[in-house]
C-alpha positions as CSV (number, residue, x, y, z in Angstrom):
1,M,97.4,71.2,115.7
2,T,94.1,73.1,115.9
3,T,90.9,72.4,114.2
4,L,88.6,75.2,113.0
5,H,85.0,74.4,112.1
6,T,83.7,77.8,111.0
7,A,84.9,81.2,109.7
8,E,84.1,82.5,113.2
9,D,86.4,79.9,114.7
10,A,89.2,81.2,112.4
11,Y,88.5,84.8,113.4
12,N,88.5,83.8,117.1
13,W,91.7,81.8,116.7
14,G,93.3,85.0,115.4
15,T,92.0,87.1,118.3
16,H,93.6,84.6,120.7
17,L,96.9,84.7,118.9
18,A,97.1,88.5,118.8
19,P,98.0,89.0,122.5
20,T,100.9,86.7,122.2
21,L,102.5,88.8,119.5
22,A,105.2,91.4,119.9
23,A,106.9,94.0,117.7
24,G,109.1,92.2,115.2
25,D,106.9,89.1,115.0
26,L,106.2,87.7,111.5
27,I,103.3,85.4,110.9
28,A,103.2,83.3,107.7
29,L,99.8,82.0,106.7
30,C,99.8,79.2,104.1
31,G,96.9,77.4,102.6
32,N,94.7,77.1,99.5
33,L,92.2,79.7,98.3
34,G,89.4,79.9,100.9
35,A,91.5,78.3,103.6
36,G,90.8,81.1,106.0
37,K,94.0,83.2,105.9
38,T,92.2,86.5,105.6
39,Q,89.7,85.6,108.3
40,I,92.5,84.7,110.7
41,T,94.2,88.0,109.8
42,R,90.9,89.8,110.7
43,G,91.0,88.2,114.1
44,I,94.6,89.1,114.7
45,V,94.0,92.7,113.7
46,A,90.9,92.9,116.0
47,G,92.9,91.2,118.7
48,M,95.4,94.0,118.4
49,E,92.6,96.4,119.3
50,S,92.4,97.9,115.8
51,Q,89.1,99.1,114.5
52,A,90.2,98.7,110.9
53,A,88.1,96.8,108.3
54,V,90.5,94.1,107.2
55,T,90.4,93.0,103.5
56,S,92.8,90.9,101.5
57,P,95.6,92.9,100.0
58,T,95.7,90.7,96.9
59,F,95.6,93.7,94.5
60,T,97.2,96.4,96.7
61,L,99.9,93.9,98.0
62,V,100.1,95.4,101.5
63,H,97.7,96.9,104.0
64,E,98.8,98.8,107.0
65,Y,96.7,98.9,110.2
66,L,98.2,101.4,112.5
67,D,95.5,102.1,115.1
68,G,96.0,99.1,117.4
69,R,98.3,98.0,120.2
70,L,101.0,97.5,117.6
71,P,101.1,98.3,113.9
72,V,100.1,95.4,111.6
73,F,101.5,95.1,108.1
74,H,99.4,92.6,106.0
75,F,100.9,91.3,102.9
76,D,99.6,88.9,100.2
77,F,102.2,87.3,98.0
78,Y,99.6,85.5,95.8
79,R,100.0,87.8,92.7
80,M,103.7,88.3,93.1
81,E,105.8,86.6,90.5
82,T,109.3,87.0,91.7
83,A,111.2,87.6,94.9
84,A,112.5,90.8,93.3
85,E,109.0,92.1,93.0
86,V,108.4,91.5,96.7
87,I,111.6,93.3,97.5
88,G,110.6,96.1,95.1
89,I,107.5,97.0,97.2
90,G,109.7,97.7,100.2
91,W,109.8,94.3,101.9
92,D,113.2,94.9,103.6
93,E,112.0,98.2,105.1
94,F,108.9,96.6,106.6
95,L,111.1,93.9,108.3
96,T,112.6,96.7,110.4
97,E,109.3,98.3,111.4
98,P,108.3,98.0,115.1
99,G,105.1,96.0,114.4
100,V,103.7,92.7,113.4
101,I,103.9,91.4,109.8
102,I,101.3,88.9,108.5
103,V,101.9,87.3,105.1
104,E,99.3,85.4,103.2
105,W,100.7,82.9,100.7
106,A,104.1,83.2,102.4
107,D,105.2,79.8,101.0
108,M,105.5,81.4,97.6
109,F,108.8,83.1,98.7
110,P,109.9,81.4,101.9
111,D,113.5,82.5,101.5
112,L,112.4,86.1,102.0
113,L,111.1,85.4,105.5
114,P,113.5,85.5,108.5
115,L,114.3,82.5,110.7
116,N,112.0,83.7,113.5
117,T,108.9,83.5,111.3
118,R,106.0,81.6,112.8
119,W,104.6,79.4,110.0
120,F,100.9,78.4,110.1
121,H,99.7,75.8,107.5
122,I,96.0,75.7,107.1
123,E,94.6,72.5,105.5
124,A,91.0,71.9,104.5
125,Q,89.5,68.7,105.7
126,P,86.9,66.5,104.0
127,D,84.3,67.6,106.6
128,G,84.8,71.2,105.7
129,S,86.8,72.1,108.8
130,R,90.4,73.4,108.7
131,Q,93.4,72.1,110.5
132,I,96.2,74.6,111.5
133,T,99.7,73.3,112.1
134,E,102.5,75.6,113.3
135,T,106.0,75.0,112.1
136,Q,109.2,76.9,112.2
137,K,111.6,77.6,109.3
138,S,115.0,75.9,109.9
């Protein structure tokens, strides 16, 4: 378990995770609104040596950052209503891309994520910090 005290901590945590990632890795970020999912994603993308300005893909559903060490495909399932809707945006094709996939709100459709997914649950604490716990889908 890791504790993050600031948005900068979340960003830095993502930058430290990035070098451990390889093509085909899938990162599932779960947590309430404001938990830090997008800030962590910003750190991961920066840690991949991308110069992209990362924003939440809540309305566009997926952002592609192709200028780093590996391509990063950033999804947000928050506004998706059904698994069929996720599949309809080309989900299955992205799973075969030689890059890293990051999914915010992944817990909305856990059955769509492969077994090798790294799940990170972000939980706000009473003092305003966030605790991150990694689990694996079984």
